C-alpha positions in Angstrom: 74.9 76.9 94.0 78.5 76.4 95.7 80.2 80.0 96.4 76.9 81.9 95.9 74.6 80.1 98.1 75.3 82.2 101.5 74.7 85.6 99.2 71.3 84.8 97.8 68.2 86.4 99.4 65.3 84.2 99.7 63.2 83.7 97.5 65.0 84.0 94.3 62.7 82.7 91.8 63.8 80.5 88.4 62.5 82.3 85.4 62.0 80.4 82.2 62.7 81.3 78.9 59.0 82.2 77.8 58.7 84.5 80.7 62.0 86.5 79.8 61.1 86.5 76.1 57.7 88.4 77.5 60.0 90.7 79.4 61.6 92.0 76.4 64.9 89.8 77.3 66.5 88.2 74.3 67.5 84.8 75.1 70.1 82.2 73.4 70.9 79.5 75.4 72.6 76.0 74.3 73.2 73.4 76.7 71.8 71.6 80.1 71.3 73.0 83.7 71.8 76.8 83.0 69.6 78.7 85.3 68.4 82.3 85.5 67.0 83.3 88.8 65.5 86.9 89.6 63.4 89.0 91.9 61.2 91.7 90.8 63.5 93.7 88.6 63.2 96.1 85.4 65.1 94.7 82.7 64.9 96.8 79.1 66.8 95.4 76.1 68.6 92.7 77.7 70.5 89.8 75.7 71.6 86.7 77.5 73.7 84.3 75.1 74.6 81.2 76.9 76.7 78.1 75.5 77.7 75.4 78.1 76.4 74.1 81.2 75.7 74.6 84.8 76.0 78.4 84.4 73.9 80.7 86.7 72.4 84.2 86.5 71.0 85.8 89.8 69.3 89.1 89.6 67.9 90.5 93.2 65.0 92.8 93.7 64.7 96.7 92.4 67.6 96.2 89.8 67.5 98.0 86.7 69.3 96.7 83.8 69.2 98.4 80.2 71.0 97.8 77.0 72.8 95.0 78.7 74.5 91.9 77.2 75.4 88.8 79.3 77.6 86.4 77.3 78.6 82.9 78.5 80.6 80.4 77.2 81.8 77.3 79.1 80.6 75.8 82.3 80.1 76.6 85.9 80.0 80.4 85.5 77.9 82.6 88.0 76.5 86.2 87.8 75.5 87.9 90.9 73.8 91.3 90.9 72.8 92.6 94.1 69.9 94.5 95.2 68.7 97.9 93.7 71.8 97.8 91.4 71.4 99.9 88.3 73.4 98.5 85.2 73.1 100.9 81.7 75.1 99.6 78.4 77.0 96.9 80.2 78.6 93.8 78.9 79.4 90.8 81.3 81.7 88.3 79.5 82.5 84.8 80.7 84.9 82.2 79.4 86.6 78.7 80.2 85.2 77.5 83.8 84.0 78.2 87.0 84.2 82.2 86.5 82.3 84.6 88.7 81.4 88.2 88.6 79.7 89.1 91.8 78.2 92.7 92.2 76.8 94.2 95.4 73.7 96.4 96.6 73.1 99.9 94.9 76.1 99.6 92.5 75.7 102.3 89.7 77.3 101.0 86.4 77.4 102.7 82.9 79.0 101.9 79.9 81.7 99.4 80.8 82.7 95.7 80.3 83.3 93.3 83.0 85.2 90.0 81.6 86.1 87.0 83.7 87.7 84.8 81.4 90.2 82.4 82.9 89.2 79.3 84.8 88.7 79.9 88.4 88.8 83.8 88.5 86.4 86.2 89.7 85.5 90.0 89.8 83.9 91.0 93.0 82.4 94.5 93.5 81.2 95.7 96.8 78.0 97.7 97.8 77.5 101.2 96.7 80.2 101.5 94.0 80.1 104.1 91.3 81.6 102.8 87.8 81.7 105.4 85.2 81.3 104.8 81.3 84.0 103.2 79.6 85.2 101.0 82.6 87.2 97.9 81.7 87.9 95.0 84.2 89.6 91.8 83.0 90.7 88.9 85.1 93.2 87.7 82.2 95.7 89.0 79.5 93.8 86.2 77.6 97.2 85.5 75.9 100.1 83.7 77.4 103.5 85.4 77.8 106.1 82.8 78.0 109.5 82.4 80.0 111.7 81.0 77.1 114.2 79.2 79.8 111.4 77.4 81.8 108.4 77.5 79.3 106.3 78.5 82.0 103.5 81.2 81.5 104.4 84.5 83.6 100.8 86.1 83.6 98.2 83.8 84.9 94.8 85.4 85.4 93.6 86.3 89.0 90.6 87.8 90.7 89.9 91.4 90.8 88.3 92.9 94.2 86.9 96.3 94.4 85.7 97.4 97.7 82.7 99.3 99.2 81.7 102.6 98.3 84.6 103.1 95.6 84.1 105.4 92.5 86.1 104.3 89.3 86.4 107.3 86.8 85.9 107.6 82.9 87.6 104.7 81.1 89.5 103.2 83.7 91.3 99.9 82.9 91.6 97.1 85.9 93.6 94.2 85.3 93.9 90.7 86.9 95.0 90.8 90.5 94.0 94.3 91.1 92.5 95.2 94.4 90.7 98.7 95.4 89.9 99.4 99.1 86.8 100.8 100.5 85.8 104.5 99.9 88.9 104.8 97.3 88.6 106.9 94.2 90.6 105.9 91.0 90.9 108.9 88.3 89.9 108.8 84.7 91.9 106.5 82.3 94.0 105.2 84.9 95.5 101.7 84.7 95.1 99.4 87.8 97.5 96.6 88.0 98.0 96.1 91.8 96.5 97.2 95.4 95.0 100.5 96.1 94.5 101.2 99.9 91.1 102.0 101.5 90.5 105.9 101.5 92.8 106.9 98.7 93.0 108.9 95.7 95.0 107.2 92.8 95.7 108.3 89.3 98.0 107.5 86.4 99.1 104.3 84.2 99.9 102.5 86.5 97.7 104.0 89.1 99.4 105.3 92.0 98.2 107.1 95.1 98.5 110.7 94.9 96.4 111.4 98.4 95.4 109.5 101.3 92.6 109.8 103.8 89.9 110.8 101.4 86.4 109.4 100.4 83.6 110.5 98.1 80.0 111.5 97.9 77.4 111.6 94.7 76.9 115.1 95.1 78.4 117.7 92.9 81.4 119.7 94.4 79.6 122.9 93.5 76.5 121.7 95.8 78.2 122.4 99.1 81.1 124.4 100.7 81.7 122.0 103.1 80.2 118.6 104.5 78.2 118.8 107.9 80.1 117.3 110.6 77.5 114.5 110.8 77.9 113.7 107.2 82.0 113.5 107.7 81.5 111.5 111.0 79.3 109.0 108.7 82.1 108.9 106.0 85.1 108.5 108.7 82.7 105.4 110.0 82.5 103.9 106.5 79.0 104.9 106.5 77.4 106.9 103.1 77.0 110.5 103.7 
């Protein structure tokens, strides 16, 4: 279990391929010691395609996955989807060895792609995030850019870390090494290359902070004139309004 053991609730039940097929999950698994574990969750039109060994998928209780593709190539990969997370039209992609995608609780994801495809790299997404349609996260450039003097690669892969209660807008691209702090917002079609601090609004290519001391809520802007003091207090303290 390694990196994931401390995160897993008990019990997390191992599911056989026949049971998955009965649930409407299409599976294609080649290789030894590949494990799929889940609690009570709703899966609709989900495809799991694994070639390799010692890969692991863990889905916690209350999750809803619809039209989701999970593709693993290589060894030692881990996908963890936290409690009460919804993922619709999502693609999870793994290559090489020992890559991870770790998604927190109560995350909402729609129509994106998360790719951990360079050995030892991972994507971490905190609780209560909203990830809009067309989001693309990549821990690698896939092809090496080489220094002609030394022959060394200049663009090695790196982890991506998204904090708690982050809103990523339409068609945001998040590249290797990017960090987005808690409660921040990234505007539509931005490209995140480096670190966005907590409680900031960032837009552009590359994404740059244009406003600080902000957070966000799921409500439409037209549904209220001003948040209550109680709700503001919760947002300022790091809780959800």
